Every structure is written in C-alpha cells, then in structure tokens.
C-alpha positions as CSV (number, residue, x, y, z in Angstrom):
1,X,-87.6,305.4,-11.0
2,X,-91.3,305.6,-10.2
3,X,-92.4,306.2,-6.7
4,X,-95.1,304.2,-4.9
5,X,-97.7,306.6,-3.4
6,X,-99.9,305.3,-0.7
7,X,-103.5,306.3,-1.1
8,X,-105.5,307.4,1.9
9,X,-107.4,304.1,1.6
10,X,-104.1,302.1,1.7
11,X,-102.8,304.1,4.7
12,X,-106.1,303.4,6.5
13,X,-105.9,299.7,5.8
14,X,-102.3,299.6,7.1
15,X,-103.2,301.5,10.2
16,X,-106.2,299.1,10.8
17,X,-103.9,296.1,10.2
18,X,-101.2,297.2,12.6
19,X,-103.4,298.9,15.3
20,X,-106.4,296.5,15.5
21,X,-104.7,294.0,17.8
22,X,-103.4,296.8,20.1
23,X,-106.4,297.2,22.4
24,X,-107.0,293.4,22.7
25,X,-103.3,292.7,23.4
26,X,-103.1,295.6,25.8
27,X,-106.1,294.3,27.7
28,X,-104.7,290.8,27.9
29,X,-101.3,292.0,29.0
30,X,-102.8,294.4,31.5
31,X,-104.9,291.6,33.0
32,X,-101.8,289.3,33.1
33,X,-99.6,291.9,34.6
34,X,-102.3,292.9,37.1
35,X,-102.6,289.3,38.2
36,X,-98.8,289.1,38.6
37,X,-98.8,292.3,40.6
38,X,-101.5,291.0,42.9
39,X,-99.6,287.8,43.4
40,X,-96.5,289.9,44.2
41,X,-98.5,292.0,46.7
42,X,-99.9,288.9,48.2
43,X,-96.3,287.6,48.7
44,X,-95.4,290.9,50.4
45,X,-98.4,290.9,52.7
46,X,-97.7,287.3,53.7
47,X,-94.2,288.3,54.5
48,X,-95.4,291.2,56.7
49,X,-97.8,288.9,58.5
50,X,-95.1,286.3,59.0
51,X,-92.7,288.9,60.5
52,X,-95.4,290.1,62.9
53,X,-96.2,286.5,63.9
54,X,-92.5,286.0,64.7
55,X,-92.5,289.0,67.1
56,X,-95.7,288.0,68.8
57,X,-94.7,284.4,69.2
58,X,-91.4,285.4,70.7
59,X,-92.9,287.8,73.1
60,X,-95.6,285.3,74.1
61,X,-92.8,283.0,75.2
62,X,-91.4,285.8,77.3
63,X,-94.9,286.3,78.9
64,X,-95.0,282.6,79.8
65,X,-91.5,282.8,81.4
66,X,-92.5,285.9,83.4
67,X,-95.8,284.3,84.6
68,X,-94.5,280.9,85.5
69,X,-90.7,280.9,85.8
70,X,-89.8,284.3,87.3
71,X,-90.1,284.6,91.1
72,X,-89.4,288.4,91.4
73,X,-89.8,291.5,89.3
74,X,-86.1,292.0,89.3
75,X,-85.6,288.6,87.6
76,X,-88.1,289.6,84.9
77,X,-86.2,292.8,84.3
78,X,-82.9,290.9,84.1
79,X,-84.3,288.3,81.7
80,X,-85.8,291.0,79.4
81,X,-82.9,293.5,79.5
82,X,-81.7,292.8,76.0
83,X,-85.1,291.9,74.4
84,X,-85.1,293.9,71.1
85,X,-88.7,293.8,70.2
86,X,-90.0,294.7,73.6
87,X,-90.7,298.2,74.7
88,X,-92.0,297.2,78.1
89,X,-93.5,294.2,79.8
90,X,-96.0,294.7,82.6
91,X,-97.3,292.3,85.1
92,X,-100.9,293.3,86.1
93,X,-102.8,291.9,89.1
94,X,-106.4,292.9,89.9
95,X,-106.1,295.7,87.3
96,X,-103.0,297.2,89.0
97,X,-99.5,297.1,87.5
98,X,-97.2,295.3,89.9
99,X,-94.1,295.0,87.8
100,X,-92.5,296.6,84.8
101,X,-89.5,295.4,82.8
102,X,-88.2,299.0,82.3
103,X,-89.3,300.9,85.5
104,X,-88.3,300.8,89.1
105,X,-90.9,300.1,91.8
106,X,-91.2,303.8,92.5
107,X,-91.9,304.6,88.9
108,X,-94.5,301.8,88.6
109,X,-96.8,303.9,90.8
110,X,-96.5,306.8,88.4
111,X,-97.9,304.9,85.5
112,X,-101.1,306.8,84.6
113,X,-102.9,304.1,82.7
114,X,-104.7,301.3,84.3
115,X,-106.1,298.1,82.8
116,X,-109.5,296.8,83.7
117,X,-109.7,293.1,84.2
118,X,-112.1,292.8,81.3
119,X,-109.4,293.8,78.9
120,X,-106.7,291.4,80.2
121,X,-107.9,288.3,78.4
122,X,-105.2,286.4,76.4
123,X,-104.9,287.8,72.9
124,X,-103.5,290.6,70.7
125,X,-104.7,294.1,71.1
126,X,-104.0,297.6,69.8
127,X,-104.0,300.1,72.7
128,X,-103.2,303.8,73.1
129,X,-100.8,303.9,76.0
130,X,-99.9,307.3,77.6
131,X,-96.2,308.0,77.9
132,X,-94.4,311.2,78.8
133,X,-94.2,312.2,75.1
134,X,-97.9,311.5,74.6
135,X,-100.2,308.6,73.8
136,X,-98.7,305.9,71.6
137,X,-100.7,303.3,69.8
138,X,-99.1,300.1,70.6
139,X,-99.4,296.4,70.0
140,X,-100.1,294.5,73.2
141,X,-99.5,290.8,73.6
142,X,-101.5,289.7,76.7
143,X,-101.4,286.3,78.4
144,X,-103.4,285.4,81.5
145,X,-102.0,283.3,84.3
146,X,-103.8,280.0,84.1
147,X,-103.3,279.6,87.8
148,X,-104.6,283.1,88.6
149,X,-107.0,284.6,86.1
150,X,-106.7,288.0,87.8
151,X,-103.0,288.1,86.9
152,X,-101.7,288.8,83.4
153,X,-98.5,289.5,81.5
154,X,-98.6,292.3,79.0
155,X,-95.8,292.7,76.4
156,X,-95.8,296.1,74.6
157,X,-94.1,295.8,71.2
158,X,-91.6,298.5,70.3
159,X,-93.2,300.7,67.8
160,X,-90.2,301.0,65.6
161,X,-90.1,297.3,65.0
162,X,-93.7,297.2,64.0
163,X,-93.0,300.0,61.5
164,X,-90.2,298.1,60.0
165,X,-92.1,294.8,59.8
166,X,-95.0,296.6,58.1
167,X,-92.7,298.2,55.5
168,X,-93.6,301.7,56.7
169,X,-90.1,303.0,56.7
170,X,-88.1,301.9,53.7
171,X,-90.2,299.8,51.3
172,X,-90.8,301.9,48.3
173,X,-93.1,299.3,46.8
174,X,-95.8,300.2,49.4
175,X,-97.8,303.4,49.7
176,X,-99.6,302.3,52.8
177,X,-99.5,299.3,55.1
178,X,-102.1,298.8,57.8
179,X,-102.3,296.3,60.6
180,X,-105.8,295.6,61.9
181,X,-106.3,294.0,65.3
182,X,-109.9,293.5,66.5
183,X,-111.2,296.4,64.4
184,X,-108.5,298.8,65.5
185,X,-105.8,299.9,63.0
186,X,-102.1,300.7,63.2
187,X,-101.1,303.3,62.4
188,X,-104.1,305.0,64.0
189,X,-106.5,307.1,61.9
190,X,-105.4,305.4,58.7
191,X,-107.9,305.3,55.8
192,X,-107.2,303.2,52.7
193,X,-108.8,304.2,49.5
194,X,-110.7,301.4,47.7
195,X,-108.5,300.0,45.0
196,X,-108.3,296.8,42.9
197,X,-104.8,296.4,44.2
198,X,-105.5,296.5,47.9
199,X,-104.2,293.2,49.3
200,X,-105.2,291.7,52.6
201,X,-103.6,288.8,54.5
202,X,-104.9,287.3,57.7
203,X,-102.7,285.5,60.2
204,X,-103.7,281.9,60.6
205,X,-103.2,281.8,64.4
206,X,-103.3,285.4,65.5
207,X,-106.1,288.0,65.5
208,X,-104.0,290.2,63.1
209,X,-104.7,291.2,59.6
210,X,-102.3,293.2,57.3
211,X,-103.6,295.3,54.4
212,X,-101.2,296.9,51.9
213,X,-101.6,299.4,49.1
214,X,-99.0,299.5,46.3
215,X,-97.0,302.6,45.7
216,X,-97.4,304.7,42.5
217,X,-94.0,303.4,41.5
218,X,-95.2,299.8,41.5
219,X,-98.3,300.7,39.6
220,X,-96.4,302.7,37.1
221,X,-94.1,299.8,36.6
222,X,-97.2,297.7,35.8
223,X,-98.3,300.2,33.1
224,X,-94.8,300.5,31.7
225,X,-94.4,296.7,31.5
226,X,-97.8,296.4,29.9
227,X,-96.8,298.9,27.3
228,X,-93.4,297.4,26.7
229,X,-95.0,294.0,26.2
230,X,-98.0,295.1,24.2
231,X,-96.2,296.9,21.4
232,X,-93.9,294.1,20.2
233,X,-96.7,291.4,20.6
234,X,-99.2,293.6,18.8
235,X,-96.6,294.3,16.1
236,X,-95.9,290.6,15.8
237,X,-99.5,289.6,15.5
238,X,-100.1,292.4,13.0
239,X,-97.3,291.2,10.8
240,X,-98.4,287.6,11.2
241,X,-102.0,288.5,10.2
242,X,-100.8,290.6,7.3
243,X,-98.6,287.8,6.0
244,X,-101.4,285.3,6.5
245,X,-103.9,287.5,4.7
246,X,-101.4,288.0,1.9
247,X,-100.8,284.3,1.7
248,X,-104.5,283.5,1.8
249,X,-105.4,286.1,-0.8
250,X,-102.5,285.0,-3.0
251,X,-103.6,281.4,-2.9
252,X,-107.1,282.5,-3.5
253,X,-106.1,284.7,-6.4
254,X,-103.9,281.9,-7.7
255,X,-106.9,279.6,-7.9
256,X,-108.7,282.3,-9.9
257,X,-105.7,282.6,-12.2
258,X,-105.8,278.9,-12.7
259,X,-109.4,279.1,-13.9
260,X,-108.5,281.9,-16.3
261,X,-105.4,280.1,-17.4
262,X,-107.5,277.1,-18.5
263,X,-109.8,279.4,-20.5
264,X,-107.0,281.5,-22.0
265,X,-104.9,278.5,-22.9
266,X,-101.9,279.5,-20.8
267,X,-101.0,275.9,-19.9
268,X,-98.8,273.8,-22.2
269,X,-97.3,270.3,-22.1
270,X,-93.7,269.1,-22.2
271,X,-92.7,265.5,-22.7
272,X,-90.0,263.5,-21.0
273,X,-88.9,260.2,-22.8
274,X,-88.6,256.8,-21.2
275,X,-85.8,254.8,-22.7
276,X,-85.0,251.1,-23.0
277,X,-82.1,250.4,-20.6
278,X,-80.6,247.9,-23.0
279,X,-80.9,249.8,-26.3
280,X,-81.4,253.4,-25.2
281,X,-84.3,253.6,-27.6
282,X,-87.3,255.7,-26.7
283,X,-90.2,253.5,-25.6
284,X,-92.6,256.1,-24.4
285,X,-93.1,259.6,-23.0
286,X,-94.6,261.1,-20.0
287,X,-96.8,264.2,-20.5
288,X,-96.1,267.0,-18.0
289,X,-98.1,270.2,-17.6
290,X,-96.4,273.6,-17.4
291,X,-97.7,277.1,-16.9
292,X,-96.5,280.4,-18.4
293,X,-98.5,283.3,-16.9
294,X,-98.5,286.4,-19.0
295,X,-97.5,288.6,-16.0
296,X,-96.0,286.3,-13.4
297,X,-94.0,284.3,-15.9
298,X,-93.3,280.6,-15.3
299,X,-95.2,279.1,-12.4
300,X,-94.0,275.6,-11.4
301,X,-96.3,272.7,-11.0
302,X,-95.2,272.3,-7.4
303,X,-96.9,275.7,-6.8
304,X,-100.1,275.5,-8.7
305,X,-100.9,271.7,-8.5
306,X,-101.5,271.8,-4.7
307,X,-103.6,275.0,-5.1
308,X,-105.6,273.3,-7.9
309,X,-106.2,270.2,-5.6
310,X,-107.2,272.4,-2.7
311,X,-109.8,274.4,-4.8
312,X,-111.2,271.4,-6.8
313,X,-109.6,272.4,-10.1
314,X,-107.2,269.4,-10.5
315,X,-109.7,267.4,-12.5
316,X,-110.1,270.2,-14.9
317,X,-106.3,270.3,-15.3
318,X,-106.2,266.5,-15.9
319,X,-108.9,266.8,-18.6
320,X,-106.8,269.6,-20.2
321,X,-103.7,267.3,-20.2
322,X,-105.7,264.5,-21.8
323,X,-107.1,266.7,-24.5
324,X,-104.0,268.8,-25.1
325,X,-101.9,265.6,-25.6
326,X,-104.3,264.6,-28.4
327,X,-104.1,268.0,-30.0
328,X,-100.3,267.9,-29.9
329,X,-100.0,264.5,-31.5
330,X,-102.8,264.9,-34.0
331,X,-100.4,265.8,-36.8
332,X,-97.7,263.4,-35.9
333,X,-97.7,259.8,-37.1
334,X,-96.7,257.3,-34.4
335,X,-96.6,253.6,-34.1
336,X,-98.4,252.8,-30.8
337,X,-96.3,255.3,-28.8
338,X,-96.8,254.9,-25.1
339,X,-97.9,258.2,-23.4
340,X,-98.4,258.2,-19.6
341,X,-100.4,260.9,-17.9
342,X,-100.6,261.6,-14.1
343,X,-104.1,261.1,-12.7
344,X,-105.0,262.5,-9.2
345,X,-107.1,260.5,-6.7
346,X,-110.1,262.8,-7.2
347,X,-110.2,261.9,-10.9
348,X,-110.7,258.2,-10.3
349,X,-113.4,259.0,-7.7
350,X,-115.6,260.7,-10.3
351,X,-118.8,258.9,-11.3
352,X,-117.9,259.7,-14.9
353,X,-114.3,258.4,-14.7
354,X,-114.8,255.1,-16.6
355,X,-117.0,256.9,-19.2
356,X,-114.3,259.5,-19.8
357,X,-111.4,257.0,-19.9
358,X,-113.3,254.7,-22.3
359,X,-113.7,257.5,-24.8
360,X,-110.1,258.7,-24.3
361,X,-108.7,255.2,-24.8
362,X,-110.5,255.0,-28.1
363,X,-109.4,258.4,-29.3
364,X,-105.7,257.8,-28.3
365,X,-105.8,254.4,-30.1
366,X,-107.2,256.1,-33.3
367,X,-104.1,258.4,-33.3
368,X,-101.7,255.5,-32.9
369,X,-101.0,256.3,-29.2
370,X,-101.0,253.9,-26.3
371,X,-102.6,255.6,-23.2
372,X,-101.2,255.0,-19.8
373,X,-102.1,256.6,-16.5
374,X,-99.8,257.1,-13.5
375,X,-101.3,257.0,-10.0
376,X,-99.4,257.6,-6.7
377,X,-98.9,254.8,-4.2
378,X,-101.1,256.5,-1.7
379,X,-104.1,256.1,-4.0
380,X,-103.9,252.3,-3.5
381,X,-105.0,252.8,0.1
382,X,-108.5,253.5,-1.2
383,X,-110.3,250.2,-2.0
384,X,-112.6,251.9,-4.5
385,X,-109.6,253.3,-6.4
386,X,-108.0,249.9,-6.5
387,X,-111.2,248.3,-7.7
388,X,-111.6,250.7,-10.6
389,X,-108.1,249.9,-11.9
390,X,-109.3,246.5,-13.1
391,X,-111.9,248.2,-15.3
392,X,-109.4,250.7,-16.5
393,X,-107.0,247.9,-17.6
394,X,-109.8,246.3,-19.5
395,X,-110.0,249.4,-21.6
396,X,-106.5,248.8,-22.8
397,X,-105.0,251.5,-20.6
398,X,-101.7,250.8,-18.9
399,X,-101.5,251.5,-15.2
400,X,-98.3,252.7,-13.5
401,X,-97.7,253.0,-9.7
402,X,-95.8,256.3,-9.4
403,X,-93.3,257.3,-6.7
404,X,-93.2,253.7,-5.3
405,X,-91.5,253.3,-2.0
406,X,-92.5,256.7,-0.5
407,X,-96.0,255.7,0.6
408,X,-97.4,253.2,3.1
409,X,-98.7,250.5,0.8
410,X,-98.5,247.0,2.2
411,X,-97.6,244.0,0.1
412,X,-101.1,242.6,0.5
413,X,-102.5,245.7,-1.2
414,X,-100.1,245.4,-4.1
415,X,-101.1,241.7,-4.5
416,X,-104.7,242.8,-4.8
417,X,-104.0,245.5,-7.4
418,X,-103.7,245.1,-11.1
419,X,-101.0,247.3,-12.7
420,X,-98.3,247.2,-15.4
421,X,-95.5,249.4,-14.3
422,X,-93.8,250.1,-11.0
423,X,-92.0,253.5,-11.0
424,X,-89.2,253.6,-8.6
425,X,-88.9,257.0,-6.8
426,X,-85.8,259.1,-7.5
427,X,-84.9,259.1,-3.7
428,X,-83.9,255.4,-4.1
429,X,-82.1,256.0,-7.4
430,X,-79.9,258.7,-5.7
431,X,-78.5,256.1,-3.3
432,X,-76.7,254.2,-6.1
433,X,-73.0,254.5,-5.5
434,X,-73.3,256.0,-2.0
435,X,-74.0,254.5,1.5
436,X,-77.5,255.3,2.6
437,X,-80.2,253.7,4.7
438,X,-82.3,253.6,1.5
439,X,-79.7,251.7,-0.5
440,X,-80.9,248.2,0.4
441,X,-84.5,249.3,-0.3
442,X,-83.8,249.8,-4.0
443,X,-82.7,246.2,-4.5
444,X,-85.8,245.0,-2.5
445,X,-88.1,247.0,-4.8
446,X,-86.4,245.6,-7.9
447,X,-86.8,242.0,-6.5
448,X,-90.4,242.7,-5.6
449,X,-91.2,243.9,-9.2
450,X,-89.5,240.9,-10.7
451,X,-91.5,238.6,-8.5
452,X,-94.8,240.3,-9.4
453,X,-93.9,240.2,-13.1
454,X,-94.4,243.9,-13.7
455,X,-92.1,246.3,-15.7
456,X,-90.0,248.8,-13.8
457,X,-89.4,252.4,-14.6
458,X,-86.6,254.3,-12.7
459,X,-87.1,258.0,-12.6
460,X,-84.6,260.7,-11.8
461,X,-81.6,258.9,-13.5
462,X,-78.9,261.5,-13.7
463,X,-75.6,259.7,-14.0
464,X,-74.0,256.9,-16.1
465,X,-73.3,255.0,-12.9
466,X,-77.0,255.0,-12.1
467,X,-78.0,253.9,-15.6
468,X,-75.5,251.1,-15.7
469,X,-76.4,249.8,-12.2
470,X,-80.1,249.8,-13.1
471,X,-79.5,248.1,-16.4
472,X,-77.4,245.4,-14.8
473,X,-80.1,244.8,-12.2
474,X,-82.8,244.3,-14.8
475,X,-84.7,247.6,-14.6
476,X,-86.3,247.9,-18.1
477,X,-87.1,251.6,-18.5
478,X,-85.1,254.6,-17.4
479,X,-86.2,258.3,-17.2
480,X,-84.1,261.2,-16.2
481,X,-81.8,264.1,-17.2
482,X,-79.0,261.7,-18.0
483,X,-81.0,260.8,-21.2
484,X,-83.4,263.6,-21.8
485,X,-85.0,266.6,-20.1
486,X,-88.6,267.4,-20.5
487,X,-89.0,269.0,-23.9
488,X,-91.6,270.7,-26.1
489,X,-93.8,268.7,-28.5
490,X,-91.7,270.0,-31.5
491,X,-88.5,268.8,-29.9
492,X,-89.9,265.4,-29.0
493,X,-91.4,264.9,-32.4
494,X,-88.0,265.7,-34.1
495,X,-86.2,263.4,-31.6
496,X,-88.6,260.5,-32.4
497,X,-88.1,260.9,-36.1
498,X,-84.3,260.7,-35.6
499,X,-84.5,258.0,-33.0
C-alpha cells in the first residue's frame, strides 16, 4: 500500500492552519479570565471591607454605651468583659486616660501613651500604641462625647481579629492585604508592588480602604485556565476553518469542473416516461441531466445543480439539455412526442430567452417533438416570469408547474398564470394509503386542477395502490418507478418502438 508523505510545504500549511488561531484565542481567553479574576478579587476585597465595617460598627455602639449609659468605670469593664473584638477601651478626658476596660485604676496611671485633644475627634485611625511587648499598630475607633467635646471613648481593635478579617492568616488566595486609614497602613511598612491585579475597595461610610494583591497560586490558576481553554477552542476553530476552507475550495473547484464538463461533453441525458393513467401508454418523456466525471465518477444533480446556480452556470447547463435532446432524437422518428425540460428562474429572466425558445420550438417541431418546459412553483412569485409564460405558450411550447404544493403560490397568482400541466409533488403522492396531514391536500390539488381545466401529472408514483388511486381520481398522467425509471436514450427509443 502506498504511503502518503507530507511535504515540508504541506506540513507548514497544517501548522499555520492549526496554530494561527492560537495567539488570538489565547489573548481573548486571557482577557476574559483576567476580567473574571478581577471580579473575584473585587468580591474578596468587598468581603474584607464588610467584615471590618461590622467590627467598627459594633465597637462604635460600645463607645456610645460607655459615653452615655455607663456611670462608672467598673460598669464599663463589666459590660465589655466578653467583647471579642476589643483589645481595650479607653475613656479619655482632657487628654488623660480616666478609664480602661482592661486595667485597674492603679494601672491606668502607668499607661505611657497620652492622647492630645486634637487627635480625639470622632473617626477611625491607625495608631502605634506602646505596650509592654512593644509598640503595636492598632485600629482605633474614636467617638467624642457630644455633651463634652473634651471627653472621648477609644476602642482599640484586637489585632488578631483585624488579621483574620484581612485574610492575613489563612487565605491562600491573597499574597498581601493592606488596610489604609487616613494615609496610614496596616500592617505597617507595607509596600505593594504595582500590578494589574491590585484591587482596592473603599468603605461607603468609614474612612477605611482595603487593597489586596492576589497570590501566585491564584495567578497561576489564571494562566492554567487560560491554557486549558485556549487549546480546545483553538483546535476547534482550526478544524472548523480547515473544513470550511475545504468545503469552499471543493465547491469552487466543482464549479470549475462543471465548466470543463460542459466543454468535455461529460454530461448526458436520461429520460423518464410519462404514462397515460387509463391506458399505460407513454405520452411523453422528461429529459433529466446526469454527470459522469472521469475521476470522481457519478455526481448527482442534487450536488452540482445548486453549485451551478450559485456560480451562474445553470443557464449553460439548460442550453446543453435543450441541444443534447435534439442531438439524441435526431435519428429517431417520432410522432409529436412530448419532451419536457426543466427551466430555472434565471433562464426566463434572460433578455434573449424568447429569442432562444422561438428557435428551439421550431427545431423541436422539425424533428417531430413537442417541446414543453417545467418551471417550479416559486417562479410564479415573480411577475416578469409569469408575464413571459404567455409569450412562451404562443410559441407552441407547453408549460408545466413543477413540484406544485411545496411553494407559497396563492390561488390568485395561479388564476393569472397560463399553463398546461400541474405536476403534483411526490410528497403528496406518498400520502396515499396512509394517514398524514398532507392527505387532504392531494384531493384539494386534484380538484383545483380540474376546476382550472389543466392536465395533471403525478410524479413519484411507486406502487400500484398509488397508481389506481390517481387513476380513479382523474389524474391523467403518471410518472415514477412503478412504471419506468429514468433510462438512456437507447433504452427509451427501444421502449417507444415496442410501446
């Protein structure tokens, strides 16, 4: 068995096809994932701010109780004995500590730090407080006594709770988390590196801002997710583009093959008889085009006809059918045999249409043939196409409406159109003998044709039951595999002689 060897050029083309979308997809996925990460960080920072707000609001309530409800320092100490967030509450008057929630009266005088009255305004502050184990940067919640502006309550938040609320202990999503209050930061001496992922959230009612920086783990997850999403999407787009290109090139090359086929005489005709439903005698034939490609083999009309229509080659094919029919029947003597040929919409729209058909009608008549054309129901929607049918009938050419019942033609359009035959589509013939929503439509079409005084042709007749039903209902001409399949000219000529 021969082996297919990829040339360097082919390998390069494959690599380009499969790798070209990669940077674009990677960029889009990275931007999308970065946006998702930022939203995630925003949610985290909002959560941190909300937790700090809860602590501050609760301690502010304790400040108010100490300032306005408590009558003695001992009462304050008793009320705050089990307050979890609070490290210590101080009552300061005239810059001097007069009460502590954690210290005795003797110990109060040993507090080394003092507070100037200028720093005792209501608000939130970061302040380095000296304790026995050294200075500690603490969050202070200060409230002034409205009745005595020289008196204030100061709640000092327990540092461990701040650390937890800022994710400094156990949140592996965060590399650094910094709380900023009036320009001071917690933890102290913290410097955040500029980064696209730095996320800041400001409290809506407190002078507190939280800034977080994601951990390497979170950023690595971003890159990993981007990579995991990029590869399959890029591969999908590459395969889609490859298939689309192949489809487009194939259709384009098929159009070129059609052009060559017309020149190289690769097309040929087959003929399917139309029989009288009463006598089973052949009353005419329909010319059908077929294609035998020297390499690809048989190519069905359902494949090449749409391509021919798309690339403006269908009129050339129609001319071929007209001419090839004359060539086939040139040596065979007939007695006004009816031959119908399918004519596309674009053929009737040509300026030279009537001129061509005038000459063809004369040539067919000279060979003892009766020319008929078949147009689809959808062509009747065009007024210009309907108008030209009158002139075509004057040439002695029969007109058949093909595939009737599958389009959108209104009865008023049919009344304004001159035609000789109504071809009933096979989808309605198939309903004979079975229950179908199309079953009543068949009888309606038959009644319509009778009322319009036109002949009927039933196509796609495949069973005796269908043939008998159509005969009993007055359908004059039948066409289908029950009688004859499409056949070559030699076969139809022999059949006609025997018939």
